[in-house]
VOGU-3710 file (C-alpha; in Angstrom, 3 decimals, decimal comma):
1> mrtpgawsfv> 9,642/22,894/19,051  6,839/25,462/18,864  7,004/25,219/15,084  3,621/23,877/13,911  3,811/20,198/12,992  7,261/19,609/14,482  6,265/17,052/17,095  4,476/14,926/14,512  7,764/13,921/12,859  10,248/14,398/15,720
11> lpgfaarqpf> 8,825/11,653/17,950  8,519/8,825/15,375  11,757/10,044/13,816  13,564/9,416/17,093  12,534/5,760/17,147  13,184/5,267/13,442  16,767/6,589/13,593  17,836/4,040/16,213  19,176/1,562/13,587  22,059/3,911/12,794
21> amltigivll> 23,254/3,697/16,417  22,384/0,035/17,042  23,203/-1,849/13,848  26,998/-1,822/13,813  27,497/-2,433/17,535  24,815/-5,144/17,423  26,643/-6,884/14,577  29,992/-6,594/16,377  28,667/-8,106/19,607  26,752/-10,931/17,893
31> iqhtsgsfgi> 29,516/-11,939/15,446  32,209/-11,670/18,120  30,144/-14,047/20,252  29,695/-16,590/17,465  33,182/-16,305/15,919  35,348/-15,265/18,880  37,121/-12,610/16,795  36,799/-8,834/16,938  38,509/-8,693/13,544  35,825/-10,787/11,846
41> agavsatagv> 33,067/-8,973/13,731  34,461/-5,597/12,693  34,799/-6,690/9,064  31,167/-7,853/8,840  30,027/-4,674/10,567  32,163/-2,637/8,166  30,516/-4,354/5,197  27,136/-3,163/6,436  28,563/0,311/7,008  30,024/0,563/3,510
51> amavfapqsg> 26,733/-0,578/1,987  24,972/2,075/4,045  27,381/4,758/2,863  27,042/3,772/-0,802  23,258/3,515/-0,898  22,292/6,306/1,531  22,802/9,159/-0,993  20,748/7,294/-3,577  17,980/6,937/-1,011  18,184/10,666/-0,320
61> kladrfgqaa> 18,071/11,522/-4,011  14,988/9,353/-4,500  13,345/10,925/-1,437  13,979/14,405/-2,859  12,446/13,379/-6,179  9,508/11,137/-5,207  8,844/11,976/-1,567  10,072/10,505/1,700  7,252/8,027/2,286  7,677/6,454/-1,151
71> vlipgvlths> 11,279/5,571/-0,268  10,978/4,903/3,459  8,183/2,304/3,504  9,835/-0,282/1,219  13,169/0,577/2,846  12,185/-0,316/6,419  10,489/-3,529/5,271  13,634/-4,583/3,415  15,833/-3,639/6,349  13,876/-5,662/8,891
81> vsvalltala> 13,971/-8,794/6,726  17,686/-8,351/5,990  18,653/-7,947/9,650  16,578/-11,007/10,553  18,420/-13,005/7,870  21,855/-11,840/9,076  20,968/-12,715/12,661  19,745/-16,196/11,716  22,866/-16,947/9,668  25,140/-15,911/12,532
91> lldaplwtlf> 23,299/-18,046/15,073  23,283/-21,061/12,740  27,083/-20,852/12,269  26,648/-20,358/8,544  29,785/-19,987/6,397  31,576/-16,687/6,914  30,975/-15,506/3,362  27,199/-15,671/3,889  27,483/-13,171/6,742  29,241/-10,698/4,486
101> vaaipagasv> 26,612/-11,197/1,779  23,738/-10,722/4,241  25,372/-7,618/5,722  25,118/-5,784/2,382  21,296/-5,457/2,186  21,146/-4,947/5,966  23,363/-1,882/5,656  22,075/-0,650/2,309  18,497/-0,533/3,563  19,122/1,387/6,805
111> pqvgpmvrar> 16,365/4,047/6,846  17,857/7,517/6,413  15,499/9,126/8,878  17,985/11,621/10,327  18,531/13,392/6,962  14,797/13,249/6,292  14,041/14,939/9,624  16,627/17,643/8,876  15,057/18,215/5,461  11,661/18,635/7,130
121> wvallggdaa> 13,068/21,234/9,506  14,516/23,210/6,603  11,217/22,992/4,699  9,211/24,125/7,733  11,507/26,957/8,762  12,521/28,120/5,318  9,536/27,423/3,112  7,156/29,839/4,782  8,299/33,022/6,487  5,110/33,088/8,531
131> rapaagglgr> 6,293/30,073/10,470  9,212/31,936/12,060  7,090/34,024/14,433  5,120/30,921/15,394  8,405/29,304/16,424  9,280/32,030/18,842  10,029/35,178/16,884  13,591/34,231/15,969  15,004/34,851/12,513  15,320/32,029/10,021
141> prllttaaaf> 19,123/31,605/10,284  18,927/31,387/14,071  16,022/28,940/13,905  17,868/26,726/11,444  20,973/26,726/13,640  18,828/25,835/16,631  17,139/23,054/14,662  20,545/21,710/13,586  21,681/21,736/17,207  18,479/20,006/18,296
151> esvtdeftfv> 19,018/17,304/15,686  22,604/16,825/16,821  21,414/16,455/20,412  18,776/13,967/19,249  21,412/12,028/17,316  23,669/11,918/20,334  20,824/10,938/22,634  20,321/8,108/20,167  23,997/7,228/20,508  23,601/7,279/24,282
161> igpvlttalc> 20,588/4,972/24,255  21,397/2,806/21,232  24,783/1,321/22,218  23,837/1,019/25,900  20,539/-0,686/25,040  22,181/-2,960/22,482  25,002/-3,937/24,827  22,573/-4,581/27,685  20,370/-6,758/25,498  23,301/-8,684/23,982
171> tgvhpaaglv> 25,049/-9,316/27,302  22,024/-9,665/29,561  19,365/-11,294/27,396  20,814/-12,940/24,285  23,648/-12,083/21,847  21,065/-11,574/19,081  18,638/-9,476/21,137  20,271/-6,199/20,132  19,714/-6,778/16,422  16,165/-8,017/17,015
181> aeaalsligg> 15,335/-4,782/18,859  17,034/-2,749/16,121  14,908/-4,333/13,401  11,697/-3,856/15,387  12,375/-0,175/16,102  13,276/0,416/12,473  10,039/-1,111/11,240  7,629/0,489/13,717  9,297/3,900/13,873  9,860/4,058/10,118
191> llfaaqhrtq> 6,247/3,322/9,263  4,973/5,878/11,796  7,359/8,513/10,427  6,376/7,796/6,825  2,725/8,311/7,760  3,368/12,010/8,551  2,684/13,306/5,029  1,796/16,872/6,026  5,310/17,882/7,076  7,385/16,183/4,398
201> pvpsrrvaat> 9,111/18,465/1,849  7,435/18,808/-1,514  9,027/16,264/-3,902  11,150/17,970/-6,547  9,239/16,171/-9,297  6,089/17,939/-8,106  7,995/21,230/-7,856  9,049/20,866/-11,490  5,485/20,149/-12,552  4,220/23,144/-10,565
211> ataatpttea> 6,804/25,432/-12,097  5,951/24,252/-15,608  2,177/24,488/-15,195  2,092/27,847/-13,430  2,496/29,731/-16,767  4,863/32,460/-15,520  5,982/34,945/-18,097  9,703/34,235/-17,762  11,977/31,318/-17,029  13,345/33,194/-14,034
221> arvteaarvg> 9,862/33,370/-12,559  9,548/29,593/-12,768  12,857/29,194/-10,934  11,737/31,611/-8,234  8,496/29,692/-7,697  10,295/26,350/-7,608  12,726/27,651/-5,018  9,863/29,014/-2,914  7,966/25,727/-2,941  11,173/23,786/-2,279
231> ggaptvgaga> 11,802/25,560/0,982  14,176/28,438/0,428  16,792/29,528/-2,073  20,316/28,621/-1,114  23,534/29,656/-2,632  25,257/27,519/-5,211  23,857/25,482/-8,098  24,901/21,850/-7,927  24,718/20,927/-11,585  23,808/17,548/-13,030
241> agalgvpgvr> 25,868/15,741/-10,377  23,288/16,676/-7,737  24,313/17,597/-4,215  27,777/16,093/-4,616  28,355/18,549/-7,456  28,687/21,294/-4,829  32,404/21,444/-3,899  31,591/22,331/-0,306  29,567/19,125/0,111  32,581/17,081/-0,985
251> vlavvflgig> 34,739/18,818/1,615  32,113/18,248/4,300  31,879/14,583/3,304  35,576/14,145/4,077  35,106/16,006/7,375  32,229/13,717/8,335  34,233/10,687/7,200  36,768/11,586/9,878  33,993/11,936/12,462  32,798/8,451/11,500
261> tvfgglqvsl> 36,221/7,036/12,364  35,740/8,345/15,897  32,409/6,551/16,274  33,618/3,287/14,738  37,036/3,308/16,387  35,581/3,913/19,830  32,855/1,280/19,463  35,300/-1,550/18,734  38,187/-0,318/20,883  35,998/0,220/23,948
271> aafteeigqp> 34,492/-3,249/23,509  37,982/-4,755/23,217  39,263/-2,725/26,188  36,453/-3,780/28,525  36,897/-7,377/27,351  40,612/-7,194/28,168  40,019/-5,971/31,714  37,254/-8,500/32,323  34,386/-6,004/32,573  32,467/-6,239/29,259
281> gingvlygvf> 29,324/-4,872/30,901  30,757/-1,346/31,226  31,324/-1,042/27,469  27,923/0,573/26,958  28,490/2,886/29,915  31,821/4,174/28,562  30,370/4,719/25,106  27,343/6,368/26,679  29,625/8,830/28,514  31,249/9,724/25,198
291> aagnmlagvi> 27,845/10,229/23,565  26,602/12,214/26,571  29,445/14,685/26,065  28,382/15,042/22,464  24,786/15,640/23,521  25,778/18,236/26,140  27,853/20,142/23,602  24,925/20,067/21,193  22,656/21,687/23,777  25,219/24,431/24,395
301> cgavtwrrsp> 25,761/25,057/20,673  22,019/25,413/20,124  21,676/27,955/22,922  24,504/30,218/21,757  24,051/33,061/19,282  27,177/32,773/17,178  28,988/35,775/15,758  31,528/33,773/13,786  30,584/32,251/10,460  29,951/28,482/10,242
311> qqrlliaypl> 33,151/28,092/8,215  35,210/29,746/10,961  33,519/27,681/13,672  34,311/24,449/11,831  37,956/25,448/11,474  38,097/25,881/15,245  36,073/22,836/16,291  37,749/20,227/14,103  41,356/20,764/15,275  40,077/20,505/18,859
321> ltlatsalwa> 38,449/17,165/18,009  41,689/15,857/16,510  43,618/17,008/19,567  41,150/15,309/21,931  41,559/11,933/20,180  45,360/12,082/20,328  45,640/10,667/23,870  43,104/7,815/23,692  45,687/5,170/22,867  47,787/5,979/25,945
331> vhavpllgal> 45,007/5,623/28,553  44,571/2,357/30,477  42,417/3,341/33,468  38,631/3,211/33,226  37,908/6,589/34,939  40,503/8,405/32,846  39,270/6,785/29,642  35,718/7,815/30,528  36,832/11,410/31,124  38,745/11,522/27,853
341> gllvglciap> 35,782/9,991/26,020  33,600/12,743/27,459  36,043/15,346/26,120  36,025/13,767/22,661  32,226/13,813/22,712  32,208/17,489/23,652  34,342/18,229/20,584  32,254/16,259/18,063  28,915/18,089/18,358  30,193/21,547/17,299
351> alitgytlvd> 31,728/20,050/14,147  28,584/18,065/13,299  26,195/20,947/13,918  28,283/23,398/11,909  28,588/20,958/9,012  24,834/20,422/8,815  24,265/24,184/9,092  26,569/24,762/6,116  24,437/22,417/3,995  21,511/24,831/4,188
361> alvpanarte> 23,749/27,629/2,906  25,576/25,637/0,228  22,988/23,268/-1,253  19,856/24,085/-3,296  16,509/23,312/-1,719  15,658/20,448/-4,057  18,811/18,484/-3,134  19,108/18,912/0,614  17,923/15,444/1,623  20,481/14,005/-0,776
371> aftwltgava> 23,180/16,267/0,688  22,303/15,267/4,239  22,468/11,583/3,260  25,900/12,093/1,680  27,102/13,363/5,049  25,346/10,592/6,944  26,794/8,091/4,487  30,257/9,560/5,001  29,902/9,009/8,752  28,812/5,425/8,082
381> lgqagattaa> 31,738/4,844/5,715  34,224/6,248/8,211  32,627/4,161/10,921  32,859/1,043/8,724  36,524/1,538/7,914  37,304/2,306/11,539  35,566/-0,796/12,890  37,588/-2,976/10,502  40,901/-1,271/11,245  40,331/-1,047/14,988
391> gqladgfgas> 39,188/-4,676/15,114  42,311/-5,886/13,328  44,567/-3,738/15,504  42,817/-4,865/18,691  43,176/-8,532/17,727  46,833/-8,144/16,805  48,191/-5,577/19,268  45,575/-5,059/21,961  42,775/-2,554/22,554  45,122/0,422/22,903
401> agfvvplagt> 46,193/0,077/19,267  42,576/0,387/18,135  42,345/3,848/19,693  44,865/5,127/17,135  42,212/4,894/14,407  40,160/7,977/15,482  43,339/10,077/15,612  44,407/8,981/12,127  40,949/9,548/10,647  40,377/13,008/12,075
411> glalvtlvtl> 43,960/14,030/11,357  43,686/13,240/7,645  40,266/14,915/7,451  41,677/18,019/9,157  44,377/18,343/6,497  41,685/18,201/3,802  39,508/20,745/5,606  42,297/23,283/6,013  43,504/22,834/2,434  40,041/23,157/0,822
421> rghlatrsag> 38,391/25,503/3,305  37,660/28,037/0,551  34,949/25,744/-0,843  32,909/26,272/2,322  32,468/30,007/1,746  28,801/30,828/1,084  27,258/33,168/-1,434  23,757/34,562/-1,809  22,593/33,738/-5,300  19,371/31,706/-5,309
431> rmvsdstrgv> 19,718/28,645/-7,488  18,205/25,236/-7,996  19,955/22,001/-8,943  19,820/21,691/-12,707  17,969/18,659/-14,006  17,653/18,526/-17,738  15,412/15,479/-17,598  12,840/17,394/-15,606  13,146/20,708/-17,351  13,911/22,701/-14,193
441> ahreavpvd> 15,886/25,795/-15,062  19,059/26,708/-13,204  19,587/30,349/-13,959  19,896/32,797/-11,100  16,564/33,902/-9,729  15,551/37,544/-10,160  12,607/39,465/-8,732  9,457/39,206/-10,849  6,480/41,546/-10,679
//
């Protein structure tokens, strides 16, 4: 946090990322109140989650190209209006199909502040070597790992506050109060974050113009300059497909999809479980314990100097996460479920932090925001599918059946990770994402006198 300019985007970024933690649980609690069905509530929430997953990478790509503020300002305005519309329709007992329609723009417009903050960290710590001593004398890889851990802790602190705050507002004030607070935080925090122009990464369109106008003597020199301005030179060119053209990003997307099933499955299953035992007020507490475990593990991961590679760490952390979810369905006592939720949370942070760390090594500088949003979108998609599945299972077979969803999601993702683990190996050739429409070259960079 001693990195110059860090506080200017960390504080408003914290408020602006609350929608990701509050939206789905707010929809579940409001729709369940108005419809009486966890299945319907989960389906509407899943619609918003799918829309978020589909549109988040496009938002990231636009932010990489045109700048974060140009995307964020219209995004938060759209999101606030969309959430207000969804809330009004639910309270007015509008036809069910209108809730699904309104959930699409509400999810699609969720501000992707978390990926934008991560992109700013990479730009600050990688774009200028002089910043490393100012941040405490640590090397760039260590600083980036620490920043990734800090962001994971911030995310999990969000998931501690968000669900607890939403549940408290929905159960103690009004069923719609959670979504009202979510829309307000999104609007105020998003606008404050967008106003921090000094720390945002240089848009790739400007990088291309700089590289073209700088009149270097060789094409390789233009690539080297573009990589420098973009915040570092990572390993593998992504091609015309952008960040998703990197095979490792596709593997990580599946990994994060499985993590999303843990978030979504627990949100609905815990709500159904506490409803079954007649104590709905402790839902936020149980989910907060799970998120607190995640946050604690993030702090520990950030403080450790790792000797194993990120790929090896992920191959250790993810099986442990799958194992931790395997007993959720069999637990019926509140203290034991809280303890097991804490264990699951402790296993999530290492996988998340390692995945985000691998992005810096795998993805070119001018596509990192897009890459981060693919991963965030994968979490949202997994969360959406899990809320639907867990809601249907909870309605049909009881809350315990809903807890099977996190095990199934992480288990399938683990098979993919082990099978395609070779795509996560990093190399050291500096490349940029090719973009024929912008004229940015994609040959390997070489030293230029």
